[in-house]
C-alpha positions as CSV (number, residue, x, y, z in Angstrom):
1,X,-12.5,-2.5,0.9
2,X,-14.6,0.3,-0.4
3,X,-13.2,2.9,2.0
4,X,-9.6,2.2,1.3
5,X,-10.3,2.2,-2.5
6,X,-12.2,5.4,-2.3
7,X,-9.5,7.1,-0.3
8,X,-6.8,5.8,-2.6
9,X,-8.7,7.1,-5.7
10,X,-9.0,10.4,-3.8
11,X,-5.2,10.5,-3.2
12,X,-4.6,9.8,-6.9
13,X,-6.9,12.6,-7.9
14,X,-5.3,15.1,-5.6
15,X,-1.8,14.1,-6.8
16,X,-2.9,14.3,-10.4
17,X,-4.5,17.7,-9.8
18,X,-1.3,18.9,-8.1
19,X,0.8,17.8,-11.0
20,X,-1.4,19.5,-13.5
21,X,-1.1,22.7,-11.5
22,X,2.7,22.7,-11.4
23,X,3.6,20.8,-14.6
24,X,4.8,23.9,-16.5
25,X,6.8,25.1,-13.5
26,X,8.8,21.9,-13.2
27,X,12.2,21.7,-14.9
28,X,12.4,19.6,-18.1
29,X,15.1,17.5,-16.4
30,X,14.1,16.7,-12.8
31,X,16.1,15.5,-9.9
32,X,14.9,11.9,-9.6
33,X,17.1,10.5,-6.9
34,X,18.5,12.1,-3.8
35,X,21.5,11.2,-1.5
36,X,21.1,10.7,2.2
37,X,21.9,14.3,2.6
38,X,18.9,15.2,0.4
39,X,21.1,16.5,-2.4
40,X,20.0,15.3,-5.9
41,X,22.4,12.8,-7.5
42,X,20.4,11.5,-10.5
43,X,18.2,13.2,-13.0
44,X,15.7,12.3,-15.7
45,X,13.1,13.9,-17.9
46,X,10.0,15.3,-16.3
47,X,7.6,12.9,-18.2
48,X,9.8,9.9,-17.5
49,X,10.0,10.7,-13.8
50,X,6.3,10.7,-13.5
51,X,5.9,7.6,-15.6
52,X,8.3,5.7,-13.4
53,X,6.6,7.0,-10.2
54,X,3.2,6.1,-11.6
55,X,4.3,2.6,-12.8
56,X,6.2,1.7,-9.6
57,X,4.0,3.4,-7.0
58,X,0.7,2.9,-8.8
59,X,1.6,-0.6,-9.9
60,X,2.4,-1.5,-6.3
61,X,-0.9,-0.1,-5.0
62,X,-2.9,-1.8,-7.9
63,X,-1.2,-5.2,-7.1
64,X,-2.2,-4.8,-3.4
65,X,-5.8,-4.2,-4.4
66,X,-5.8,-7.0,-7.0
67,X,-4.2,-9.6,-4.8
68,X,-7.4,-10.8,-3.2
69,X,-8.9,-11.5,-6.7
70,X,-5.9,-13.8,-7.4
71,X,-6.0,-15.4,-4.0
72,X,-9.6,-16.5,-4.4
73,X,-8.5,-18.5,-7.5
74,X,-5.6,-20.3,-5.8
75,X,-5.9,-23.7,-4.3
76,X,-5.7,-23.7,-0.5
77,X,-2.2,-25.3,-0.3
78,X,-0.8,-22.2,-2.2
79,X,-2.3,-19.7,0.2
80,X,-0.1,-18.8,3.3
81,X,-2.3,-17.6,6.1
82,X,-2.0,-18.3,9.8
83,X,-3.8,-21.6,10.8
84,X,-4.4,-22.4,7.2
85,X,-5.8,-25.9,8.0
86,X,-8.6,-24.2,10.0
87,X,-9.3,-21.2,7.8
88,X,-9.2,-22.9,4.5
89,X,-10.9,-26.1,5.6
90,X,-14.4,-25.1,4.5
91,X,-15.8,-22.8,1.8
92,X,-17.4,-20.5,4.4
93,X,-14.2,-20.2,6.4
94,X,-12.1,-19.7,3.3
95,X,-14.4,-16.8,2.2
96,X,-14.2,-15.3,5.7
97,X,-10.4,-15.6,5.8
98,X,-9.9,-14.1,2.3
99,X,-12.3,-11.3,3.1
100,X,-10.3,-10.5,6.2
101,X,-7.1,-10.6,4.1
102,X,-8.6,-8.5,1.4
103,X,-9.5,-5.9,4.0
104,X,-6.0,-5.8,5.3
105,X,-4.5,-5.5,1.8
106,X,-6.9,-2.7,1.0
107,X,-5.8,-0.7,4.0
108,X,-2.1,-1.4,3.2
109,X,-2.7,-0.3,-0.4
110,X,-4.2,3.0,0.9
111,X,-1.3,3.5,3.3
112,X,1.2,2.8,0.4
113,X,-0.6,5.3,-1.9
114,X,-0.3,7.9,0.8
115,X,3.4,7.3,1.2
116,X,3.9,7.4,-2.6
117,X,2.0,10.7,-2.7
118,X,4.2,12.2,0.0
119,X,7.3,11.1,-1.8
120,X,6.0,12.6,-5.1
121,X,5.2,15.9,-3.3
122,X,8.6,16.1,-1.6
123,X,10.3,15.4,-5.0
124,X,8.1,18.1,-6.7
125,X,9.0,20.6,-4.0
126,X,12.7,19.8,-4.3
127,X,12.5,20.4,-8.1
128,X,10.3,23.5,-7.9
129,X,12.5,25.2,-5.3
130,X,15.8,23.7,-6.6
131,X,16.6,22.5,-3.1
132,X,17.3,19.1,-1.7
133,X,14.8,16.4,-0.8
134,X,13.2,16.8,2.6
135,X,14.7,13.7,4.1
136,X,13.8,14.4,7.7
137,X,10.1,14.9,7.1
138,X,10.0,12.0,4.7
139,X,11.7,9.7,7.2
140,X,9.0,10.6,9.7
141,X,6.3,9.7,7.1
142,X,8.2,6.5,6.4
143,X,8.3,5.6,10.1
144,X,4.5,6.3,10.4
145,X,4.0,4.0,7.4
146,X,6.0,1.2,9.0
147,X,4.0,1.6,12.2
148,X,0.7,1.4,10.3
149,X,1.9,-1.7,8.4
150,X,3.1,-3.3,11.6
151,X,-0.2,-2.5,13.5
152,X,-2.2,-3.7,10.5
153,X,-0.2,-7.0,10.4
154,X,-0.7,-7.6,14.1
155,X,-4.5,-6.9,13.8
156,X,-4.8,-9.3,10.8
157,X,-2.7,-12.0,12.5
158,X,-5.1,-11.8,15.5
159,X,-8.1,-11.8,13.1
160,X,-6.8,-15.1,11.7
161,X,-5.8,-16.6,15.0
162,X,-6.9,-20.1,15.6
163,X,-10.3,-20.1,17.3
164,X,-10.7,-22.0,20.6
165,X,-11.5,-25.7,20.1
166,X,-15.2,-26.5,19.6
167,X,-16.8,-28.0,22.6
168,X,-18.5,-31.3,22.0
169,X,-22.3,-31.0,21.9
170,X,-24.1,-33.1,24.4
171,X,-26.3,-35.7,22.8
172,X,-29.9,-35.6,23.6
173,X,-31.7,-38.9,24.3
């Protein structure tokens, strides 16, 4: 989980640096929501806009990173993983399953942070240039995000697949 966390922190630093660089150029009242055509249809104060983006986007990413901490404290019957009866049957398997899940959630948090950063950048560009939101490029980024989430989910489902049945050991006499 170190790589996704480091990359996510890097994304946050880059976004923060970008915002510091353009803060004074942004309008006091920013377009905060855009229609399907990309035209702005809702506005809010500059500081409020970034507070909302930080709380919603940053909060989502933080929850994805924090989820494994909470999962480790839950009783097995409250954890929904494939083949729960196998993976949560022993302490060693539980640790392995939750480590695999934590890894998945870390990568999903990183992908979500990247998507939020792209959305912020497109909103900043729309407000700086007084143009519409770049819906086409954003939809491409959103599609890539969904492919990453789907691929990650398939990989993790396979990682938590039920192992083949154990073969009985021959007794030695």
